[in-house]
Structures are given as C-alpha cells and as structure tokens.
C-alpha atoms as one frame of an Amber mdcrd trajectory, in Angstrom:
protein
  64.351  -9.079 -17.799  62.643 -12.037 -16.172  59.796 -11.403 -13.723  59.946
 -13.205 -10.467  56.530 -14.715  -9.654  54.855 -13.443  -6.544  54.492 -16.193
  -3.998  50.926 -17.425  -3.590  50.806 -16.570   0.114  51.604 -12.928  -0.626
  49.090 -12.737  -3.502  46.439 -14.337  -1.227  47.165 -11.882   1.587  47.041
  -8.914  -0.799  43.752 -10.029  -2.302  42.292 -10.491   1.166  43.331  -6.938
   2.091  41.759  -5.593  -1.084  38.599  -7.646  -0.406  38.515  -6.452   3.207
  38.844  -2.779   2.123  36.169  -3.259  -0.537  33.886  -4.861   2.029  34.521
  -2.030   4.480  33.720   0.567   1.781  30.550  -1.300   0.757  29.453  -1.607
   4.403  30.025   2.108   4.952  28.089   2.951   1.797  25.251   0.700   2.882
  25.197   2.352   6.284  25.073   5.816   4.721  22.197   4.799   2.477  20.308
   2.830   5.177  20.687   5.299   8.001  18.188   7.843   6.756  15.656   5.081
   6.269  16.286   3.562   9.681  16.138   6.914  11.431  13.565   8.478   9.052
  10.961   8.780  11.757  13.457  10.371  14.036  12.754  10.975  17.623   8.998
  10.727  17.668   8.668  11.580  21.376   6.119  14.342  21.351   7.392  17.746
  22.227   5.424  20.060  24.581   3.167  22.555  22.880   2.375  25.799  24.772
  -1.251  26.475  23.967  -1.903  28.902  26.870  -2.689  31.773  24.439  -5.607
  29.742  23.003  -9.092  29.237  24.528  -9.534  25.887  26.250 -11.671  23.495
  24.274 -12.622  21.117  27.015 -12.606  17.362  27.221 -14.984  16.559  24.351
 -13.134  16.493  21.015 -14.509  18.916  18.422 -15.757  17.606  15.115 -14.378
  20.573  13.206 -11.294  22.773  13.580 -12.318  25.543  15.978  -9.110  27.477
  15.264  -9.533  27.791  11.471  -8.105  31.158  10.403  -6.970  32.039  13.990
  -3.584  33.728  13.677  -2.492  32.853  17.167  -3.366  29.175  16.595  -1.495
  29.247  13.229   1.639  30.609  14.998   1.395  27.943  17.739   0.595  25.268
  15.168   3.630  26.173  13.051   5.933  25.629  16.035   4.107  22.461  17.114
   4.216  21.040  13.557   7.982  21.688  13.257   8.630  20.055  16.592   6.331
  16.994  16.227   5.438  16.393  12.591   8.150  17.728  10.241  10.486  14.780
  10.864   8.104  12.583   8.865   5.840  14.976   6.969   8.543  17.384   5.912
   9.467  20.947   6.643   6.685  23.420   5.816   4.436  20.338   5.291   6.290
  19.435   2.050   6.753  15.719   2.245   9.897  14.099   0.972   7.929  10.960
   0.182   8.134   9.217   3.510   4.761  10.266   4.903   1.728  11.844   3.252
   2.074  15.372   1.920  -0.230  17.260   4.284  -0.641  20.188   1.951  -2.934
  17.935  -0.042  -5.003  16.843   2.922  -8.125  18.674   1.836  -7.253  19.194
  -1.840 -10.421  17.568  -3.044 -12.563  20.032  -1.071 -10.935  23.012  -2.733
 -12.141  21.965  -6.164 -15.814  21.727  -5.123 -17.982  24.548  -6.439 -20.972
  23.986  -4.177 -20.323  25.649  -0.789 -22.427  23.159   1.140 -20.594  20.174
  -0.353 -17.210  21.831   0.264 -18.218  22.522   3.933 -19.196  18.892   4.314
 -15.929  17.771   2.734 -13.854  20.023   5.074 -15.764  18.659   8.074 -15.077
  15.100   6.941 -11.338  15.841   6.493 -11.255  17.492   9.921 -12.690  14.281
  11.376 -10.192  12.121   9.439  -7.305  14.369  10.581  -8.393  14.327  14.225
  -8.955  10.591  14.378  -5.601   9.917  12.591  -3.560  12.153  14.927  -5.294
  10.799  17.979  -5.042   7.059  17.136  -2.002   7.043  14.921  -1.556   4.677
  12.010  -0.190   1.132  11.870  -0.325  -1.660   9.333   0.524  -5.296   9.946
   1.839  -4.407  13.402   4.253  -1.771  12.081   3.635   1.770  13.457   3.710
   4.375  10.711   2.524   7.174  12.916   2.457   7.135  16.700  -0.821   8.026
  18.491  -0.916  11.437  20.075  -4.136  11.228  22.086  -3.387  11.806  25.745
  -0.056  13.241  24.784  -1.028  16.291  22.796  -3.933  18.455  23.841  -6.902
  19.110  21.601  -5.770  22.711  21.347  -2.361  21.645  20.083  -3.796  19.165
  17.537  -6.244  21.745  16.108  -3.562  24.499  16.102  -1.420  22.211  13.919
  -4.422  21.741  11.592  -4.869  25.563  11.476  -1.225  25.828  10.363  -1.689
  23.100   7.739  -4.614  24.987   6.314  -2.237  27.875   5.561  -0.031  25.435
   3.576  -2.726  24.098   1.271  -1.614  23.285  -2.203  -4.990  24.490  -3.555
  -6.236  27.471  -1.524 -10.023  27.814  -0.969
C-alpha cells in the first residue's frame, strides 16, 4: 500500500497548531511558576491592629520592648503578625525563604552565658527590630519591606515583637 504524502500546507498548519499549543502550555506553566514570586509580598496594605487592651506608650518610641512576656500583648501581636507580616515572613514566623526567619531574630542573644551581655544584646535587637519595622527596608530602589511608622502604632509594633519572642528558635 502506497502512502499519499501530506501536502506541505497541511503539515505546516498542523505544526503551527502543535507549536501554538506548546507555547500556550509553556506560557501557562511560566505564569504558574512566576505568580507566587510576583505576588509573594501580597497585599502589604497594613491592617488595623486593636491595641485598646494595652497601656498607651506615648509618642516617644521605647528603646526596648515594654510588652515582653505580656500575655495580652502576645495575643494581640499574634493577630497583628498574621494580618501584617505572615505574607512575607511566613505563618507562625516560619519563613519560606522569601523574608528573614523572625524566629532567629535574637538567636545570638540566647547563646550568651553572661546575663549583662545577653540583656545588652536583646536591647540591641529590640532597637534593630523597631527601626526596621518603622523605616522598612529597600535596596537599590526596590522595597523589600514597607515602612510601618505612622501606620502602625508603637503598641502594635511591640505587641508583634512580644509574639515573636514566643516563637524563638532558641528559648532564653
């Protein structure tokens, strides 16, 4: 039985359809892979944090976390973290690699034997945390973390830190 050759115009049309389908599949795959990266920071519009159950701290920012160990602040901080920070820093402060793992924020301090040095280390980390949250982080014009000063109250910022202290990788 002799095979009839397929006309070139039909072969060309068929190969274009195959190429178009392959391109569509590749484009869809790229979109699926790229979407989490493009939307990784999610909606970074700060969400309101109800801190009415906490004492007012005033206008002057504290150098250290005044809510350390405060159960009410930890509860408020847990909610505030989940609403404002988890998109980038991960649920329960366990980072997926996009932003720093905040459970390790004061990990160096936990290994210090001398109580005075550990207290100084914790104070330094509190200052770093506060300034980072307030001013945000950017590099080469790209915003890696939006600034929250003027958006989130001092009480909200410190309540989040109180929550993070319960999530430490190395407890004190």
